[in-house]
MARBAKE-662364 format. One record per residue: x, y, z of N, C-alpha, C, O in turn. Coordinates in steps of 0.1 Angstrom, whole numbers, plus 5000, padded with zeros to 4 digits. Layout:
<nodes>
XYZXYZXYZXYZ ...
</nodes>
This chain:
<nodes>
500949885000500050005000500950125000501950135008 500650224991501350344991501250425004500150425010 502250495008502250575020501250695018501150745007 500450725028499550835028500250955025501151005032 500051025013500751145010500451265019501251365020 499451255028499051355037499851335051499751425059 500451225052501151185065502551245065503351235056 502951295077504251355079504851265090504351255101 506051215088506751135098507351225109508251305106 506851205121507451285132508051195143508151235155 508351075139508850975149510351005152511051075144 510750955163512150975167513050855164512550745166 514250875160515150765158515650715172515750805181 515950595173516450545186517750615190518050645202 518650635180519950695183519750835189520350875199 518850915183518551045187517951045201518351125210 516950955203516250945216517250915227517250975238 518150815225519150775235520050895238520350915250 520550965228521451075230520851185238521551245247 519551215236518851315244518651265258518751335268 518351135260518051075273519251085282519051105294 520451055277521651045286522451175286523451185293 522051275278522951395276523251465289524351505292 522151485297522251575308522451505322522151565332 522951385321523251315334524651255333524951195323 525351275344526751215343526651075348525651025353 527751005348527850855351527450835365526650735368 527950905374527650885388526150905391525550825398 525551005385524151035387523350915381522250875387 523750865370523050755364523050625373522050555375 524150605379524250485388523450505401522850415406 523450635406522550665418521150635414520350595423 520750665402519350635398519050485399517850445404 519950395396519750255398519650215413518750135417 520450285421520350265436518950305441518350245450 518450415435517050465439516050355437515150335446 516150275426515150175424515250065435514250005439 516450035439516649935450516049985463515349905470 516250115466515750175478514150165477513550135487 513650195466512150185464511650045467510650025474 512349945462512049805464512049775479511149705484 513049825486513249795500512049865508511449805517 511649985504510550055511509249985508508349975516 509049925496507849855492507749735501506649695505 508849665504508849545513508649585528507849515535 509249695532509249725547508449855550508349885562 508049925541507450055544508550155549509650155544 508150235559509150335564509850275576510450355584 509750145578510350085590511850045589512550095580 512249945597513549895597513949825584513149745579 515049865578515449805565516649705567517349675557 516949665579518049575582517849445574516749395574 518949395568518849265561518649285546518849195538 518249415542518149445528519349515523519949595530 519749495510520949555505520949575490520049525483 521849655486522149675472523749675471524349755478 524249595462525749585460526049625446525449585436 527149705444527649745431529049695429529849695438 529249645416530549605412530949695400530249695390 532149755401532549845390533949795385534949795392 533949755372535149715365535249785352534249845347 536449775346536649845333535749795322535349875314 535349665322534449625311533149555317532549485310 532849585330531649535335531049615346531849665355 529849645346529149705358527949605362527249555354 527849595375526849505380526249565393526949615401 524849555394524149595406523249485410522349445401 523249445422522349335427521749375440522349455448 520449335442519849365454518949255458518649165450 518449255471517449155475516149225479515549205490 515749325471514649415475513349395468512649485465 513049265465511749235460511549195445510549135441 512549225437512449195423511449285416510749365421 511349255402510349325394509349215389509849125382 508149235391507149135386507149145371507249245365 506949025365506949015350505949115344506149175333 504749125350503749215344504149355345503849435336 504849395356505349535357506449555346506449665340 507249455344508249465333507649475320508049555311 506649395318505949385304505349525301505349565289 504649585311503849705308504549835311504249945305 505449835321505849965326507349985328507950085323 508049885333509449905338510449945326511350015329 510149895314511049925303510450025293511150055283 509350085297508850195289509650325292510150345303 509650415283510350545284509350645289508750715281 509250655302508350755308507050675312506950555310 506050745318504850685322503650755316503650875315 502650675313501450725307500550775318500250705328 500250905317499550975328498250925331497750925343 497550865321496150815323496150675326495050615328 497250605327497350465331498650435338499450355334 498750495350500050485357500250345363499250285367 501450305364501750175370501550185385501550295391 501550075392501550075407502850135411503950075408 502850235419504050305424504150285439503150295446 505350265444505650255458505350385464505850495460 504550385475504250505482505550565488506450485492 505650695488506850755494508150725486509250705491 507950705473509050655464510050765460509750885462 511150725455512150815449512250795434512850875427 511750685429511750655415510550705408509550635405 510550835406509350905402509150915387507950925383 510150925379509950975365509950865354509650895343 510250735358510150625348511250625338511050565327 512350685341513450685331514750635337515750615329 514850625350516150595357516850475352518050485348 516250355352516850235348517350245333518450205330 516450285324516750295310517950385308518850355300 517850505314518850605311520250555316521250575310 520250485328521450435333522150325324523350325322 521250235319521850125311522350175298523350125293 521650265292522150325279523450405281524250415273 523450475293524650555296525950465298527050495294 525650345303526850265307527350175296528550175293 526550105289527150015279526149945269525049995268 526649845263525949785251525249655254524149625249 525749565262525249435265524549435279525249455289 523249415279522449425291521849295294521149225286 521949255307521349135312520649165325521249205334 519349135326518549165338517849045342517048985335 518148995354517448875360516748925372517248985381 515448885372514548925383513848805389513348715382 513748805403513048705410512048785419512448835430 510848795415509748865423508848765430508948645427 507948815438507048715446506348615437506148505442 505848655425505048565417505548535403504848475395 506848575401507348555387508848565387509548625396 509448505377510948515375511048545360510348495351 512048625356512348645342513748685340514448735349 514148675327515548725323515348795310514648755301 515948915309515948995297517449015293518249045302 517748985281519148985277519249045262518648985253 519849165261519849215247521049305246521749345255 521349335233522449425229521849555224520949555215 522249665230521749795226521949825211521049875204 523149785206523449805191522449735183521949785172 522049615186521049535178519649595180518949605170 519349635192518049685194517849815186516749845181 518849895185518750025178518450005163517850085156 518949895158518749865143517349825140516849845129 516649775150515249725148514249835149514349925158 513349845139512349945140511349935151510750025156 511249805156510349775168511049825181512249795183 510349885189510849935202510749835213511349855224 510149725211509949625221511149545225512049535216 511149495237512149395241511449265244510249255244 512249155246511549025248512248955260513448965262 511448885267511948795278512748675271512248625260 513848635276514448515271514148395280514348275277 513648425292513248325302512148385310512248505314 511048305313509948365320509148255327508848155321 508848285340507948195348506948295355507348395361 505648255354504648335361503748245368503648125366 502948305378502048235386502648135395502148025398 503848175400504648085409504748155423504348275424 505348085432505648155445507148145447507648035449 507748265448509148265450509448295465508848395470 510248215471510548235485511148375488511848425479 510848435499511348565502512848585502513348685498 513548475506515048485506515648475492516848485491 514748455482515248455468514848575460515248595448 514048665466513648785459514848875456515648915465 515048915443516248985439516149045425515249005417 516949145423517149195409518649205407519449245415 519049155395520449155391520649215377520149155368 521349325377521549395364523049395361523849445368 523349335350524849325346524949385332524249355323 525849485331526149555319527549535315528549565322 527749475303529149455298529249535284528249595280 530449525279530649605266530449755269529749825262 531149795280530849935285531250035274532250015266 530550145273530850255264532250315268532650295279 532850375259534250415260534450505272535350485281 533650615274533850705285533650635298534450655307 532450565300532250505313533350395316533750385328 533850325306534850225308536150285314536750225323 536450405310537650475316537450535329538250525338 536250585331535950665343535650575355535950605366 535050455352534450375363535550305372535250265383 536750305367537850235374538650335382539550295390 538450465381539250565387538950575402537750565406 539950585410539750605424538850725428538050725437 539150835420538350955423536950935420536050995427 536650855409535250835406534550755417533450785421 535250655423534650575433534350655446533350645452 535350745449535050845460533850925457533050945466 533750985445532651065442531350995443530351045449 531350865438530050785438529750755452528550765456 530650715461530350685475529750805482528850795489 530450925479529951045486528451075481527651115490 528251065468526851095463525851005469524751045473 526150875469525150775474524950785489523850775494 526150805496526050825511525150945514524450935524 525351055507524451175509523051145505522151185512 522851095493521551075487520650985495519451005497 521250875501520450775508520850765523520750655528 521250875529521650865543520450815551520650735561 519250855548518050815556517850665556517550605566 517950605544517750465543518950385550518650285556 520150435548521350365555521150375570521450285577 520650485575520450505589519350405594519450365606 518450355585517450255589517950115587517250015589 519250095584519849965583520049905569520549795568 519649985559519849935545521349935542522050035544 521849825536523249815533523449855518522849795509 524349945516524849985503526349955502527050015510 526749875493528149835492528649865478527949835468 529749935476530449965464531749885464532649925471 531849775457532949685458533049645472532049595478 534149655479534249605493533849715503533749685515 533549835498533249945507531849955511530949965502 531549945524530149955529529850095533530650155541 528850165528528650305531528250315546527550235552 528650425551528450455565527150535567526650605559 526550515579525350585583525750725587526750755593 524850825583525150965586523951015594522751005589 524151055606523051105615523251255616524051305624 522351335609522451485610522251525625521451475632 523051635629522951685642523051835642523451895633 522551895653522652035655523052055670522651975678 523752165672524152195686522952245694522152315690 522852195707521752225715522252225730523052145734 521752325738522052325752520952415758519952455752 521052445771520152525778520252675772519252745773 521352705767521552845761521352845746521252955741 521152735740521052735725520052635721520152515724 519052685713517952595708517852615693517452715688 518052505685517952515671516452515667515552485675 516152555654514852555649514452415644515152345638 513252375648512552255642511052285641510352295651 510652295629509152325627508652235616509452185607 507352205616506752115606505652195599504852265606 505552185586504552255578503852145570504352035567 502552165566501852075558501152145547500452255549 501252095535500652155523499652055517499851935518 498552105512497452025507496951925517496851805515 496651985529496351895541495051815539494851705545 494151865530492851795529492851695517491851625514 493951685510494051595498494451455503494951445514 494351355494494751225498496251205500496651115508 496951295494498451285496499051425500499651495491 498951465512499451585517501051585516501651475517 501651705515503051715516503451765529503051875533 504251685537504751725550506151775548507051715543 506451895554507751955553508251975567507652045575 509551925570510151945582511452035580512152015571 511552135588512652235587513452235599512952245611 514752215598515752215609516752325605517252325594 517152415615518152515612518852545625518252565635 520252555624520952585636522452585632522852615621 523252545642524752545640525352415644524852335652 526552395639527352275642528852325642529052445643 529752235641531152275640531452345627530752335617 532552425627532852505616533452425605534552365607 532752415593533252335582532552395569531452365566 533352475562532752535550532152445540531252475533 532752325539532252225528530952165532530352105524 530652165545529352105549528252205553527152165556 528652335553527652435557526752465546527052445534 525552505550524452545540523252465542523052405552 522352465531521052395532521152265525521752245515 520452165531520352035525518852015523517952025532 518451975510517151955506516951805504517551745495 515951745511515751595510514251575506513351625513 514051495495512751455491512451305493513251225486 511551275501511251135503512551055507512750945502 513351115515514551045520515751055510516751005513 515551115498516551125488517151265488516451355486 518451275492519051415492519151465478519751405469 518551585476518551655463519651755462520351765452 519751835473520851935474521551915487520951885497 522951915487523651905499524552025501525252065492 524552075513525352195516525252305506526252355501 524052335502523852445492524052585498523652605509 524852665490525252795495524952905486525553015486 523952885477523552995467522153035468521452995477 521653115459520353165460519253065458518053095460 519552945453518552835452517852815465516652785466 518652825476518052805490517952935498517852935510 518053055491517753175497518953265502518753375507 520153215499521353295503521453415494521253405482 521553535500521653655493520253715489520253815482 519253655494517853705492517253755505516553675511 517653875509517253925522518153875533517853905545 519153795529520153755539521553775532521653805520 522653765540523953785534524253665525523653555526 525153685515525653575507526553485516527053535526 526653365513527553275521528953315521529553345510 529653315532531053325533531553245545530653195553 532853235548533353145558532853185572532953095581 532453305574531953345587530653255591530353245603 530053205580528753125583529052975581528152895579 530252935583530652795581530052695592530252575591 529452755602528852675612527352645609526652565615 526852715599525352705596525052575590525652525581 523952515595523352395589521852405589521252445598 521352375577519852375575519452255567520152205558 518352195571517852075565516352095562515552125571 515952065550514552065546514151925541514651875532 513151865548512651735544511251745538510251785545 511051715525509751705519509351555518510151475514 508151525523507751395523506251385518505351455523 506051295509504751275503504551135497505551085491 503451065499503250935492503250945477503650855470 502751065472502751095458504051165454504151295456 505051095449506351165446506251275436507151365435 505251275428505051375418504751515423504851615416 504451525436504251655442505451715448505451835453 506551645447507751695454508651785444508551765432 509351885449510051985440511451935436512451995440 511551825428512851785423512751775408511751765402 513951785402514051765387514151625383514251535392 514151585371514151455366515351375370515351255371 516551445371517751375375517951365390518951315395 517051435397517051435412518451495417518951455427 518951595409520151665413519951815416520851885419 518651855416518351995418516852005421516051915419 516452115427515052145429514352205417515052275409 513052195417512252265407511852395414510752395420 512652495413512452615421511152695417510752785424 510552665405509352735401508052685407507052755407 508152565414506952515420506452605431507252645440 505152625432504652715444505052655457505352735466 505052525459505352465472506852495476507152525487 507752495466509152525469509252675472510052715481 508652755465508752905467508252935481508853025488 507152875485506652895499507652855509507852915519 508152735507509152685517510452765517511052785527 510852815505512052895505511953015513512853065520 510753075514510553195522510753155537511253235545 510253035541510452985554511952965557512452995568 512652915547514052895549514853025552515653035560 514453125544515053255546514853315560515753365566 513553295564513153345578513953265589514253325599 514153135586514853055596516353095596516953085607 516853125585518253155583518653285591519753295596 517853385590518153515595518653515610519753575612 517953455619518453465633519653385635520553415644 519853275628521053195629522353275624523353275631 522153345613523253425607523553545616524753585618 522553595622522653705632523553665643524453735648 523253545649524053485660525453465656526353495663 525653415644527053385639527853515637529053515639 527153625633527853755632528253805646529353855647 527453785656527753825669528853735675529753785681 528853615671529853515676531253565670532253555677 531253605657532453645651533053775657534253785658 532153865661532553985667533253965680534054045685 532853855687533453825700534953805700535653805710 535453765688536853735687537753855691538853835696 537253975690538054095693537654155706538054265710 536954075715536654125728537354035739537753925736 537354085751537954015762537053905768537553815773 535753925767534853825772534053765760533753835750 533853635761533153565750532053475755532053355754 530953545760529753465765529053385755528653275758 528953425742528353345732529153225728528653115726 530453255727531453145725531353035735531352915733 531153085748531052985759529752915758529652795761 528652975753527352905750527552795740527052685742 528252825730528552725719529352605725529052495723 530352645733531252545739530552445748530852335750 529452505755528652425764527552335757526852265764 527452355744526352285737526852155732528052135729 525952055730526251925725525551905711524451945710 526151825702525451785690524351685693524651585699 523151715688522051635691521351585678521151665669 521051455677520351405665518951455665518351495675 518451465653517151535650515951475658515051545663 516051335660514851275666514751315681513751285687 515851375686515751415700515551565702515651625713 515251635691514951775691513451805693512651745687 513151895702511751935704511452045694512252115689 510152065691509652165682510052305688509852335700 510552385679510952525682510852605670511552585660 509952705670509752795658510852895656511052955645 511652915667512653015666514052965671514152865678 515053025665516452995670516653085682516753205682 516853015694516953085706518353075712518952965712 518953185716520253175722520453285733519753385732 521253255742521553355752523053325757523553215756 523653435762525053425766525153355779524253365788 526253275781526553215794526953335803527853405800 526353345815526653445824528153445828528753335830 528753555829530153565833530253575848529953675854 530653455854530653455869532053395873532453295869 532653475882533953425888534953385877535653295878 534953465867535753435855536953535855536653655855 538153495854539253585853539153665840538853615829 539353795842539353885831540553865822541653855827 540353845809541453815800541853935792540954015788 543153945789543654055780544453985769545253905771 544154035757544953975745546254045744546354165745 547353965742548654015740549053975725549053865721 549454075718549754055704551154125701551354235704 552054035695553354095690553854015679553453895677 554854065672555453995660556953975662557554065668 557453865658558853835659559353765646558553725638 560653755645561253695633560653545632560653475641 560253515619559653385617560553265621560153165626 561853275617562853165620562953145635563053035640 563053265642563153255657561853185663561953105672 560753225658559453165663559453015660559052945669 559852975648559852835645560852755655560552645659 561952815658562952755667562352745681562452645688 561552855685560952855698559852745699559652675709 559152725687558052615687558652485690558152405697 559852455683560452325685560952315700560852205706 561552415705562152415719561052395729561152325739 559852455726558752445736557752335733556852305740 558052265721557152155717555752205715554752145720 555652325709554352395708553752365694554552365684 552452355693551852325680551452445672551152435660 551452565678551052685672551752805678552352795688 551652915670552253045676551553095688552153155697 550253065689549453095701550053025713550153085724 550352895711550852815722552252865726552652865737 553052915716554352965719554253085728554953095738 553253175724553053295733552653255747553153315757 551753165748551253125762552353065770552453095782 553152975763554252905771555352995775555852985786 555653095766556753185770556253285781557053315790 555053325781554453405791554453335804554853385815 554053205804553953125816555353105822555553105834 556353085813557753065817558253195824558953185834 557953305818558453435824557853455838558453495847 556453425839555853445852556353355862556453385874 556753225858557253125867558653175872558953155884 559453225863560853255866560953395873561853415881 560153485868560453625873559253685881559453785888 558053625880556953685886556953665901557553575907 556353765908556253755923555253645927554353625919 555453585938554453495943553153565946552153495951 
</nodes>
């Protein structure tokens, strides 16, 4: 039959589609997407409870990438209709894990196309087992977009201790093959996953990259009788079936410029870590970030059973700052930041004074995990009263650098400050009156 002369071909080629799909995501981000799927599987099995005994393991080699988990597998029907489709049909959505992080339906496909050519996926789910094995190069030549199972069992009962997903990718693309073996890449990937899934690791979920098991990270803020960090809870769309709950924490910790700033977490997945720009309100009615604020820590937790309501982009590497919910929360972040930065300014000014009551308040505070913090809408601080405290006077002078270094060795002093203190104490011991 002749082609309809009124028809215009607007289809996409597979090469073009894949190039667009993987263009804006780097290798580490693509691998983190695969870990997201394992975390979703773990949550589907256990909900928001204890995740001990569940794991995802990654193997990274020059010509092979492998990720395995014991997080429930993929049911054959889900694979047949949803898991391998590029995106999700809005009027016929697949069953999605509540409170999920795998929101956009592109993570697994984008990652495997980013990594390599030969793909093997073996799944053992509660009522089915299957294997998919294909070469991307051969699939691209075929006008048909479908894939096929090479092994399939349905209507069975798979024991819980056999539930698993195993994705092995060989024939790695040139760039991933070179990057994936670098020590710097392993460090970057560990840091990204450790940050992204700190909440799941804290609940006992094991993430291993080669022999390295990721550590649990428990966020903390300083607290004492003189110092109270902010902890408030907001709720958006409260009358809807899927409200969004937002928890805000803001306060101070130890001075560390690389860890200072705002952290934005959506359904337990860290989207921004230690952000210090206007995305989180720095410089918008507040000072821009500089080292004077290296003690500042802020955390925003967005939680919703419907992941589509959360303010993240498709790669989960940034927020969607245009969403009304994020704009509303950003105003709260700015208001929370102001009193903390005001305190840090006062703390900095104490360096040039003889008495340091705010510094003493900080020194008397202890780092406290979030679960032990009480609700507080304001950052509250007060100075430690100066009682029976010797009045201090600063002594400042300069001497030849070589002589100072010689004195440091003679006094076994670690700093010039210690040199000054020890020489003064020596003088008072030898020459001072009793």
